[in-house]
N, C-alpha and C positions, 0 to 999 in steps of 0.2 A: 559984640560980634565974636571976639576971641573966645569967650566962654561958650557961646553957642557952637562954634567950630570944635572946641575941645570936647563938648558933650556929644557931638555927632561922632567924633572919633572913638570915644569911650563906648557909645552904644554899638557902633560897628564892630569894635573889638569884642564886646560882650556877646553879640550875635554869632560871630565866628567861633568863639570859644564854645558856646552852647551847641552850635551845629557840629563841631568836632566831637564833643562829648556824646551827642546822640548817635553819631555815626560809629563811634568807638563801641558803644553798646550794641549796635546792630551787628558788629562782627561776631559777637557771641550769640545773639538772638536768632539771626537769620539762618546760620548753619544748623542750629538746634532744631528750628522748625522744619527745615528742608529734610534733614536726616530722620526726623521723627515721622514725617509723612512717608518717607521711603521705607519705614519699617511696618507700615500698615498691611501690605500683602503677607508678611510673615505672621502677623497677629491673626489674620483671617485663616491662614494655613494651619496654625496651631489649634485654633478653635475647631476647625473642620476635623483635624486628626483626633482630638479628644472626644469629639462627638461621634466619630465613626468607630474608633477603637477604644474599648473600655479598659484595656490593660488589666484584665483579670485572669488571663491564662499565660503560660510561658511563651507561647508562639508570639504573642503581642510584644513581649519584651525582646524577643529575638529581632523583631522588626525595628526596634528603637534606634540602632546605629544608622540604618538606612534613612529613617525619618529625620534624624539629626543632620545627615549630610544633605538631604533634600532641602531642609530648612535653611541651612547655611547658604546654598545656592540661590534659593528664593530671596534671601536677604541681600546677597551681593548684587544680583541682577536688578532687583527692585530699587536699591539705593542708587545704582549707576544710572538706570534709565529715568527714574523719577527726578533725581537731582539734575540730570542733563536737560530734561524737559522743562523744569522750572527755570533753569538758567536761560534756555532759549525763549521761553514764553515771556519772561520779564526783561529780556534783552540785556542781561548782565554781561556785557561785552565792551571791550575798549578798542581804541583805534591807535594807529601809530602817531608818534609825536614826542615832544619833550615836555614833561609836566613836573610841577612841584610835588615832591614826595611827601604829601600831607593829606590827611583824610578830608580836609575841606575842599581839595581839588577833586572835581567830579570824576575825571578820568582815572586819577590815582586811586580814588575810592573804589571804582569799579574793578580796577586791577587787583586791589587788596582783597575785595570781597570775593572775586572769582577764585583767587588763590585759596581762600578759606574753604570754598566749596569743591574746588577741583583737586587740590593737593591730596586729600585722603583717597580719592578715586584713582588718581595717577599712581600713587604708591601701591594701590591694590593691583593695578595692571602690571606693575613691575614684578609682583610676586606670583600672580596667577595669570597665565596666558589666556586671553579671551579675544582672539583676533577680530571677529566680526562685531562683537559687542563693543569692543574698544573703538572701532571705526565708526559705528553708529553713534556712540557717545560723543566722540570728537566732532562729528558733523552737527550734532545738536548744539555744540558750543560755538559753531560758526566756522569750523575748519573746512577748507576745500580739499577733498581727497579724491583722486582719480580712481580708475578701475584697476583691478588686479595689483593692488599695492600691499606690501608687507611692512607694517609699522612695528619693528622690533625694539626701537629705542624709546626715548622719552621726549615728548613734545611739551615744552614749558609754557608756550603761549599759543594755544590752538586757534584762537580767533584772529590771529595775525600770521598764520602759517598756511601756506598753500602748497599742495603736493600733487604732481601730475599722475599720469597712468604708468603702470608697470614699474613702480619705484620700489627699491629694496632698502630698508633702513635696518642696519644690523643691531644686535643686542648691545646695550649700554651706550649707544650713540645718544647724544643730547642736542636738541635744537633750542637755542635761546633766542627769543625775539626781544629781550629787554636787557637793559643794563642799569643798575642802581648806582648812583653817585652820592654817597652820604656826605661827602665834603661840600658839595654844591647843593645838596638837598633836592636832587632831581631824579626822575626815572625817565629813561629814553626807551621808547618802543618803536621798533621798525620791522616791517614785514619780511618774512623769509619766503622765498619762492624756489621750489624745487620742480624742475621740468620733467618731461616724460623720460622713461627708461633710465633714470639715474640710479646710482648705487652709492649709499653712504655706509662705509664699513663700520664694524663693531668698535665701540669706544671713541668714535670720531665726535668732534664738537663743532657745531655750526653756530656762529654768532649773529646778532641782529643785522638786518639789511642784506644778507647774503642772497645771491641769485645763482642757482645752478641751472645752466642751460641744458637742453635735451642731450641725453647720452653721456653726461659728465659722470666721472667716477671719483669719489673721495675715499682714499685708502683707509684701512683700519687705524685708529689712533690719530688721524689727521685733525688739525685745528684750522678752521677757516675764520680769519679775523673779520670784524664787522665791515659791511658794505662791499665785500669782495664779490667779483663775478667769476664763476668757474665756467670756462668756455665750453661750447658744444664739442662733444666727441673727445674731450681731453681727460687725462688722468692726473689727479693731484694727491699729494701726500706730504707728511711731515708737519712740524710745528715751528713756524706757521706753514700752512700748506702751500706748496709750490708745484708747478707742473712737472710731471714725471714722464719719462719715455714710454711710449705705447709699445708694449711687448707683444709677442705672438699670442701669449696666453690671454692678454686683455682683448686682443682682436677677436679671438675665438669666442670669448665670453660675451662680447658686445656686438660682434659681427660688423666692426667698423674698419 
C-alpha cells in the first residue's frame, strides 16, 4: 500500500512537471504565432505594392519613403487589432483572486501569457499616441471603458480594470491591479474601479482594489495604496494619497 501511494505521488509530480514544461514552451510559441498572424496584412500590402509599382523610374523611388511609412502603420495597427482579437476570441483573461505564482496554476498561467501578448503592445502605446485604437484594443482585452474618456497613462491589467464616463488619466499615470509576492510565491489580483468624471493626474499610481467614486480627483504624482476608496467629489494627493482641501480652482474644474 505504501509503495502504491508513493508511486501515485511520483506520477502526480511527474505530470505536474510535464504540464509546467509544456506551458513554459507555450510562452514562446503562442506569442510567435500571434504576432506572425499580425504581420499577414503587411505581407499582402508589400505584394500589392510590388505588383502595382515596378520601381523602374525615379518617381517610383521618390514614393518609397511614403510606402515605408504606410507599411509601418499597417504593421502596427494589424498587430494591435489581430492580437487583441485573438486574446478576446480565446478568452485569455484572468479574474481577481490570490493565486500561486506558478505556470501550473491556470489563472497565473493566463496572467503570464497575457503579459507576453499585451506588454509589447502596451509599450507601443506609450511611444505612439493612438487614442481610439488604444481604447478599442483594451476593450478587446475585456476592459470596461466609458464614453469620452482619455487614457493617457498605463493600464497594467485591462481585464480587471473598469473606467467610467468622462475620465481623464494623465500621462505616465499607472494603474496596477496585481501585486506579486515572490517570498510567498503568490500573485494577488484585485479589480480597480474608476467612476464617472474622475481625474487621475500625471505620474499618479493606483494600486489593486482601489475604487474612485464619481467626481474624485487624484493629483499628479499621488499614490493610492491597495483597497482604498476615494470618496465622491473629493480631491486626493501625496504619497500615500490623502484628502486635500477643495480649492476654488478645483471647484471651477469640476463644478462641485
